[in-house]
DSSP file (Angstrom, degrees, kcal/mol; ACC not computed):
  #  RESIDUE AA STRUCTURE BP1 BP2  ACC     N-H-->O    O-->H-N    N-H-->O    O-->H-N    TCO  KAPPA ALPHA  PHI   PSI    X-CA   Y-CA   Z-CA
    1    1 A M              0   0    0      0, 0.0     2,-0.3     0, 0.0     0, 0.0   0.000 360.0 360.0 360.0 134.7   70.9  126.2  117.1
    2    2 A A        -     0   0    0      1,-0.0     2,-0.3     0, 0.0     0, 0.0  -0.671 360.0-122.6 -85.1 138.9   71.2  122.6  116.1
    3    3 A L        -     0   0    0     -2,-0.3     2,-0.5     1,-0.0    -1,-0.0  -0.610  21.0-128.1 -81.5 140.0   69.0  120.0  117.7
    4    4 A Y        -     0   0    0     -2,-0.3    -1,-0.0     2,-0.0     0, 0.0  -0.762  22.7-172.4 -91.4 127.8   70.7  117.1  119.2
    5    5 A N        -     0   0    0     -2,-0.5    -2,-0.0     1,-0.1     0, 0.0  -0.918   7.0-172.3-122.5 103.0   69.5  113.7  118.1
    6    6 A P        +     0   0    0      0, 0.0     2,-0.5     0, 0.0    -1,-0.1   0.680  64.6  76.8 -71.3 -14.8   71.0  110.8  120.2
    7    7 A A        -     0   0    0      2,-0.0     2,-0.4     0, 0.0    -2,-0.0  -0.788  63.7-157.8 -99.0 135.2   69.5  108.1  118.0
    8    8 A Q        -     0   0    0     -2,-0.5     2,-0.5     2,-0.0     0, 0.0  -0.914   6.1-155.8-105.0 138.0   70.9  107.2  114.7
    9    9 A V        -     0   0    0     -2,-0.4     2,-0.5     2,-0.0    -2,-0.0  -0.950   3.7-163.0-115.9 127.5   68.7  105.4  112.2
   10   10 A T        -     0   0    0     -2,-0.5     2,-0.5     2,-0.0    -2,-0.0  -0.936   4.9-159.6-103.2 131.2   70.3  103.2  109.4
   11   11 A V        -     0   0    0     -2,-0.5     2,-0.6     2,-0.0    -2,-0.0  -0.944   3.8-166.7-109.2 123.0   68.1  102.3  106.4
   12   12 A T        -     0   0    0     -2,-0.5     2,-0.4     2,-0.0    -2,-0.0  -0.947  13.0-145.1-110.0 117.9   69.2   99.3  104.4
   13   13 A T        -     0   0    0     -2,-0.6     2,-0.5     1,-0.0    -2,-0.0  -0.659  17.2-125.6 -83.8 133.5   67.4   99.0  101.0
   14   14 A S        -     0   0    0     -2,-0.4     2,-0.3    27,-0.1    -1,-0.0  -0.653  30.5-170.2 -81.3 126.7   66.7   95.5   99.9
   15   15 A T        -     0   0    0     -2,-0.5     2,-0.4    88,-0.1    -1,-0.0  -0.794   9.2-150.8-117.7 155.8   68.0   94.6   96.5
   16   16 A S        +     0   0    0     -2,-0.3     3,-0.1     1,-0.1    24,-0.0  -0.967  18.1 176.5-131.4 141.8   67.6   91.6   94.2
   17   17 A S        +     0   0    0     -2,-0.4     2,-0.4     1,-0.1    -1,-0.1   0.435  68.2  61.5-120.1  -2.0   69.8   90.1   91.6
   18   18 A T        -     0   0    0      2,-0.0    85,-2.5     0, 0.0     2,-0.4  -0.984  55.3-168.5-132.3 137.7   67.7   87.1   90.6
   19   19 A S  E     -A  102   0A   0     -2,-0.4     2,-0.5    83,-0.2    83,-0.2  -0.991   3.9-166.7-126.1 125.5   64.3   86.7   89.0
   20   20 A T  E     -A  101   0A   0     81,-2.7    81,-3.0    -2,-0.4     2,-0.3  -0.957  11.5-158.0-118.1 127.2   62.4   83.5   88.8
   21   21 A S  E     +A  100   0A   0     -2,-0.5     2,-0.3    79,-0.2    79,-0.2  -0.729  15.1 169.0-107.0 157.6   59.4   83.3   86.6
   22   22 A S  E     -A   99   0A   0     77,-2.3    77,-2.7    -2,-0.3     2,-0.4  -0.987  24.6-136.2-153.7 159.8   56.5   81.0   86.6
   23   23 A T  E     -A   98   0A   0     -2,-0.3     2,-0.6    75,-0.2    75,-0.2  -0.969  15.0-167.1-120.5 131.9   53.1   80.7   84.9
   24   24 A V  E     -A   97   0A   0     73,-2.7    73,-2.4    -2,-0.4     2,-0.1  -0.964  21.8-127.2-121.7 123.0   50.0   79.6   86.9
   25   25 A N  E     -A   96   0A   0     -2,-0.6    71,-0.3    71,-0.2     2,-0.0  -0.406  30.9-103.9 -65.4 142.0   46.8   78.7   85.0
   26   26 A A        +     0   0    0     69,-2.4     2,-0.3    22,-0.1    69,-0.1  -0.328  47.4 170.8 -65.1 142.7   43.7   80.4   85.9
   27   27 A A        -     0   0    0     65,-0.1    63,-2.9    67,-0.1     4,-0.1  -0.982  40.9-134.3-150.6 161.2   41.3   78.4   87.9
   28   28 A T  S    S+     0   0    0     -2,-0.3     2,-0.4    61,-0.2    61,-0.1   0.336  91.9  75.0-101.9   9.4   37.9   79.0   89.9
   29   29 A A  S    S-     0   0    0     33,-0.1    61,-0.1    59,-0.1    59,-0.1  -0.954  99.8 -98.5-110.4 141.8   39.3   77.1   92.8
   30   30 A S        +     0   0    0     -2,-0.4     2,-0.3    31,-0.2    59,-0.2  -0.249  51.5 167.7 -62.7 138.2   41.9   78.7   95.1
   31   31 A G  E     -D   88   0B   0     57,-2.5    57,-2.8    -4,-0.1     2,-0.4  -0.937  41.0 -86.5-142.8 165.0   45.5   77.7   94.3
   32   32 A T  E     -D   87   0B   0     -2,-0.3    55,-0.3    55,-0.2     3,-0.1  -0.591  28.5-176.4 -77.7 134.4   49.0   78.7   95.2
   33   33 A L  E    S-     0   0B   0     53,-3.4     2,-0.3     1,-0.4    54,-0.2   0.777  78.8  -3.1 -91.9 -36.9   50.4   81.4   92.9
   34   34 A I  E    S-D   86   0B   0     52,-1.8    52,-2.5   -10,-0.0    -1,-0.4  -0.940  75.6-123.6-161.2 132.5   53.9   81.3   94.7
   35   35 A A        -     0   0    0     -2,-0.3     2,-0.0    50,-0.2    52,-0.0  -0.267  43.9 -79.9 -72.2 161.8   55.1   79.3   97.7
   36   36 A A        +     0   0    0     49,-0.0     2,-0.3     2,-0.0    48,-0.2  -0.377  48.2 179.6 -64.7 144.8   56.7   80.8  100.7
   37   37 A N    >   -     0   0    0     46,-2.2     3,-2.2    47,-0.1    -1,-0.0  -0.860  24.8-160.2-152.8 107.2   60.2   81.8  100.4
   38   38 A S  T 3  S+     0   0    0      1,-0.3    46,-0.1    -2,-0.3    -1,-0.0   0.693  95.4  59.0 -68.7 -12.6   62.2   83.3  103.3
   39   39 A N  T 3  S+     0   0    0     44,-0.1    -1,-0.3    -3,-0.0     2,-0.1   0.440  78.9 122.5 -85.7  -3.3   64.7   84.6  100.6
   40   40 A R    <   +     0   0    0     -3,-2.2    63,-0.3     1,-0.1     3,-0.1  -0.340  33.0 175.9 -71.4 137.6   62.2   86.6   98.7
   41   41 A K        -     0   0    0     61,-4.0     2,-0.3     1,-0.4    62,-0.2   0.633  66.1 -17.8-109.7 -17.5   62.6   90.3   98.1
   42   42 A G  E     -B  102   0A   0     60,-1.4    60,-3.0    39,-0.1    -1,-0.4  -0.980  50.8-143.2-172.7 168.5   59.7   91.0   95.9
   43   43 A V  E     -B  101   0A   0     -2,-0.3    35,-2.8    58,-0.2     2,-0.4  -0.999   4.7-167.7-141.2 141.8   56.9   89.7   93.6
   44   44 A T  E     -BC 100  77A   0     56,-2.5    56,-2.4    -2,-0.3     2,-0.4  -0.981   8.4-171.0-124.4 146.6   55.2   90.9   90.5
   45   45 A I  E     -BC  99  76A   0     31,-2.6    31,-3.0    -2,-0.4     2,-0.5  -0.995   6.3-165.2-135.8 126.4   52.1   89.3   89.1
   46   46 A W  E     -BC  98  75A   0     52,-2.5    52,-2.5    -2,-0.4     2,-1.5  -0.964  18.3-140.6-115.1 120.0   50.4   90.0   85.7
   47   47 A N  E     -B   97   0A   0     27,-2.8    26,-1.9    -2,-0.5     2,-1.7  -0.627  20.9-177.5 -79.6  91.6   46.9   88.8   85.3
   48   48 A H  E     +B   96   0A   0     -2,-1.5    48,-2.1    48,-1.4     2,-0.3  -0.495  51.0  90.7 -89.1  66.5   47.0   87.5   81.7
   49   49 A S  S    S-     0   0    0     -2,-1.7    24,-0.4    46,-0.3    46,-0.2  -0.959  80.5-123.5-151.4 164.7   43.4   86.6   81.7
   50   50 A T  S    S+     0   0    0     -2,-0.3     2,-0.3    44,-0.2    22,-0.2   0.423  92.8  77.5 -90.7   0.9   40.0   88.1   80.8
   51   51 A A  S    S-     0   0    0     43,-0.5    22,-0.3    41,-0.2    -2,-0.2  -0.735  91.8 -99.3-104.5 158.6   38.8   87.3   84.3
   52   52 A N        -     0   0    0     -2,-0.3    39,-1.6    20,-0.1     2,-0.5  -0.497  32.3-143.0 -68.8 139.5   39.5   89.1   87.6
   53   53 A L  E     -FE  70  90B   0     17,-3.7    17,-3.7    37,-0.2     2,-0.5  -0.924   7.8-157.8-107.7 134.9   42.2   87.6   89.9
   54   54 A Y  E     -FE  69  89B   0     35,-3.0    35,-1.6    -2,-0.5     2,-0.4  -0.950  11.5-165.2-108.4 125.0   41.8   87.6   93.6
   55   55 A I  E     -FE  68  88B   0     13,-3.6    12,-2.7    -2,-0.5    13,-2.1  -0.876   7.9-177.3-116.2 144.8   45.0   87.3   95.6
   56   56 A D  E     - E   0  87B   0     31,-1.9    31,-2.5    -2,-0.4     2,-0.4  -0.956  30.4-129.7-136.3 152.2   45.4   86.6   99.3
   57   57 A F  S    S+     0   0    0     -2,-0.3     2,-0.3    29,-0.2    29,-0.2  -0.340  85.8  55.4-102.8  54.8   48.5   86.4  101.5
   58   58 A D  S    S-     0   0    0     -2,-0.4    29,-0.4    26,-0.1    -2,-0.2  -0.854 108.0 -67.8-160.7-173.5   47.7   83.0  103.0
   59   59 A S  S    S+     0   0    0     -2,-0.3     2,-0.3     1,-0.1    29,-0.1   0.464 111.7  34.9 -71.5  -6.3   46.9   79.5  101.8
   60   60 A A        -     0   0    0     27,-0.1     2,-0.3     2,-0.0    -1,-0.1  -0.949  57.8-169.6-159.8 135.4   43.6   80.3  100.3
   61   61 A A        -     0   0    0     -2,-0.3     2,-0.3    27,-0.2   -31,-0.2  -0.855   8.2-172.8-116.7 154.3   41.9   83.1   98.4
   62   62 A S        -     0   0    0      3,-1.7     3,-0.3    -2,-0.3    27,-0.1  -0.947  40.6-109.5-139.5 166.4   38.2   83.6   97.5
   63   63 A T  S    S+     0   0    0     -2,-0.3     3,-0.1     1,-0.2    -8,-0.1   0.595 121.2  36.7 -73.0  -6.9   36.3   86.0   95.5
   64   64 A S  S    S+     0   0    0      1,-0.2     2,-0.4   -10,-0.1    -1,-0.2   0.513 119.1  46.0-117.2 -10.1   34.8   87.4   98.8
   65   65 A D  S    S+     0   0    0     -3,-0.3    -3,-1.7   -11,-0.0     2,-0.3  -0.881  80.6 123.0-135.0  99.3   37.8   87.2  101.2
   66   66 A Y        -     0   0    0     -2,-0.4   -10,-0.2    -5,-0.2     3,-0.1  -0.925  55.2-137.9-149.1 166.7   41.0   88.5   99.5
   67   67 A A  S    S+     0   0    0    -12,-2.7     2,-0.4     1,-0.3   -11,-0.2   0.793  88.8  19.1 -94.1 -43.8   43.7   91.1   99.9
   68   68 A V  E     -F   55   0B   0    -13,-2.1   -13,-3.6     2,-0.0     2,-0.5  -0.996  60.5-153.1-139.0 136.6   44.1   92.4   96.4
   69   69 A K  E     -F   54   0B   0     -2,-0.4     2,-0.6   -15,-0.2   -15,-0.2  -0.952  12.8-163.1-105.3 122.5   41.8   92.3   93.3
   70   70 A V  E     -F   53   0B   0    -17,-3.7   -17,-3.7    -2,-0.5     3,-0.1  -0.955  16.5-137.2-113.5 117.3   43.7   92.4   90.0
   71   71 A S    >   -     0   0    0     -2,-0.6     3,-2.9   -19,-0.2   -24,-0.2  -0.153  43.2 -69.0 -65.5 162.9   41.4   93.3   87.1
   72   72 A A  T 3  S+     0   0    0      1,-0.3    -1,-0.2   -22,-0.2   -22,-0.2  -0.364 127.0  10.9 -57.1 122.2   41.7   91.4   83.8
   73   73 A G  T 3  S+     0   0    0    -26,-1.9    -1,-0.3   -24,-0.4   -25,-0.1   0.458 104.7 139.5  86.1   1.3   45.0   92.3   82.1
   74   74 A G    <   -     0   0    0     -3,-2.9   -27,-2.8   -27,-0.2     2,-0.4  -0.210  44.7-137.2 -80.4 171.5   46.1   94.1   85.4
   75   75 A Y  E     -C   46   0A   0    -29,-0.2     2,-0.4    -3,-0.1   -29,-0.2  -0.969  12.4-167.9-129.2 139.9   49.4   94.1   87.2
   76   76 A F  E     -C   45   0A   0    -31,-3.0   -31,-2.6    -2,-0.4     2,-0.5  -0.996   1.4-170.9-132.6 136.5   50.3   93.8   90.8
   77   77 A E  E     -C   44   0A   0     -2,-0.4   -33,-0.2   -33,-0.2    -2,-0.0  -0.986  32.4-115.9-128.4 123.6   53.7   94.4   92.6
   78   78 A M        -     0   0    0    -35,-2.8   -35,-0.2    -2,-0.5    -2,-0.0  -0.416  21.1-155.0 -58.1 123.2   54.2   93.5   96.2
   79   79 A P  S    S+     0   0    0      0, 0.0     2,-0.3     0, 0.0    -1,-0.2   0.376  71.0  27.0 -87.4   8.5   54.7   96.7   98.1
   80   80 A F  S    S-     0   0    0      2,-0.1     2,-2.1     0, 0.0    -2,-0.0  -0.975  95.7 -84.2-160.3 170.1   56.7   95.1  100.9
   81   81 A S        +     0   0    0     -2,-0.3     2,-0.3   -39,-0.1   -39,-0.1  -0.301  55.4 163.5 -83.7  59.1   58.9   92.2  101.7
   82   82 A Y        -     0   0    0     -2,-2.1    -2,-0.1     1,-0.1    -4,-0.1  -0.593  13.6-178.6 -80.9 133.7   56.2   89.5  102.4
   83   83 A T        +     0   0    0     -2,-0.3   -46,-2.2   -47,-0.1   -43,-0.1   0.314  46.1  99.0-115.8   9.0   57.8   86.0  102.3
   84   84 A G  S    S-     0   0    0    -48,-0.2   -47,-0.1     1,-0.2   -26,-0.1  -0.206  85.6 -66.4 -85.1 179.3   54.7   83.7  103.0
   85   85 A V        -     0   0    0    -49,-0.1     2,-0.4   -28,-0.1   -50,-0.2  -0.374  43.4-151.0 -66.9 146.4   52.6   81.8  100.5
   86   86 A I  E     -D   34   0B   0    -52,-2.5   -53,-3.4   -29,-0.2   -52,-1.8  -0.990  14.8-169.0-124.1 123.5   50.4   83.8   98.0
   87   87 A S  E     -DE  32  56B   0    -31,-2.5   -31,-1.9    -2,-0.4     2,-0.3  -0.652   3.5-172.4-108.9 165.5   47.2   82.3   96.8
   88   88 A G  E     -DE  31  55B   0    -57,-2.8   -57,-2.5    -2,-0.2     2,-0.3  -0.996  12.3-175.1-155.7 158.8   44.8   83.2   94.0
   89   89 A I  E     - E   0  54B   0    -35,-1.6   -35,-3.0    -2,-0.3     2,-0.2  -0.963  17.4-143.0-153.9 145.0   41.4   82.5   92.4
   90   90 A W  E     - E   0  53B   0    -63,-2.9   -37,-0.2    -2,-0.3   -27,-0.1  -0.676  21.9-125.1-108.6 162.9   39.8   83.8   89.3
   91   91 A D  S    S+     0   0    0    -39,-1.6     2,-0.3    -2,-0.2   -38,-0.1   0.854 100.9  11.3 -65.3 -35.2   36.3   84.7   88.3
   92   92 A A  S    S-     0   0    0    -40,-0.2     2,-1.4     2,-0.2    -1,-0.2  -0.960  82.3-110.8-141.6 150.9   36.6   82.4   85.3
   93   93 A A  S    S+     0   0    0     -2,-0.3     2,-0.3    -3,-0.1   -65,-0.1  -0.531  71.7 111.3 -94.2  75.7   39.1   79.8   84.3
   94   94 A N        +     0   0    0     -2,-1.4   -43,-0.5   -67,-0.1   -44,-0.2  -0.998  66.1   0.8-141.8 140.5   40.8   81.3   81.3
   95   95 A G  S    S-     0   0    0     -2,-0.3   -69,-2.4   -46,-0.2     2,-0.3  -0.474  74.5-110.0  85.3-160.0   44.3   82.6   80.8
   96   96 A N  E     -AB  25  48A   0    -48,-2.1   -48,-1.4   -71,-0.3     2,-0.4  -0.922  16.4-101.8-159.1 179.6   47.0   82.5   83.5
   97   97 A A  E     -AB  24  47A   0    -73,-2.4   -73,-2.7    -2,-0.3     2,-0.7  -0.972  22.2-146.8-114.0 133.6   49.1   84.6   85.9
   98   98 A L  E     -AB  23  46A   0    -52,-2.5   -52,-2.5    -2,-0.4     2,-0.4  -0.923  25.5-167.9-104.6 116.0   52.8   85.4   85.0
   99   99 A V  E     -AB  22  45A   0    -77,-2.7   -77,-2.3    -2,-0.7     2,-0.5  -0.875  12.4-168.9-108.7 131.6   54.5   85.5   88.4
  100  100 A R  E     -AB  21  44A   0    -56,-2.4   -56,-2.5    -2,-0.4     2,-0.5  -0.995   4.6-163.2-118.9 125.5   58.1   86.9   89.0
  101  101 A E  E     -AB  20  43A   0    -81,-3.0   -81,-2.7    -2,-0.5     2,-0.5  -0.939   8.0-152.5-108.5 129.1   59.7   86.2   92.3
  102  102 A L  E      AB  19  42A   0    -60,-3.0   -61,-4.0    -2,-0.5   -60,-1.4  -0.877 360.0 360.0-103.2 128.4   62.8   88.4   93.1
  103  103 A T              0   0    0    -85,-2.5   -84,-0.2    -2,-0.5    -1,-0.1   0.327 360.0 360.0-130.7 360.0   65.4   86.9   95.4
């Protein structure tokens, strides 16, 4: 016996055809890694530094209040379609972050 399901669910996968790259120099003061963008589909960040990078999904990150800690040489990929500002701060000011925004 088949079960009747009156609700239909449509799933639309977000795709991207454009990637914009930027480089953000490491700093021990919080700064913007990527500005808010309502068209953003995804973000990747490579911590090209020997220091830890602390990322937050608002206008300021700190080494004690952050969403994601990316170890030296580590990589972070946004797991959902967040379109707001992303900020970051490092343990030490050396190297940079290589940021890719997918739109």
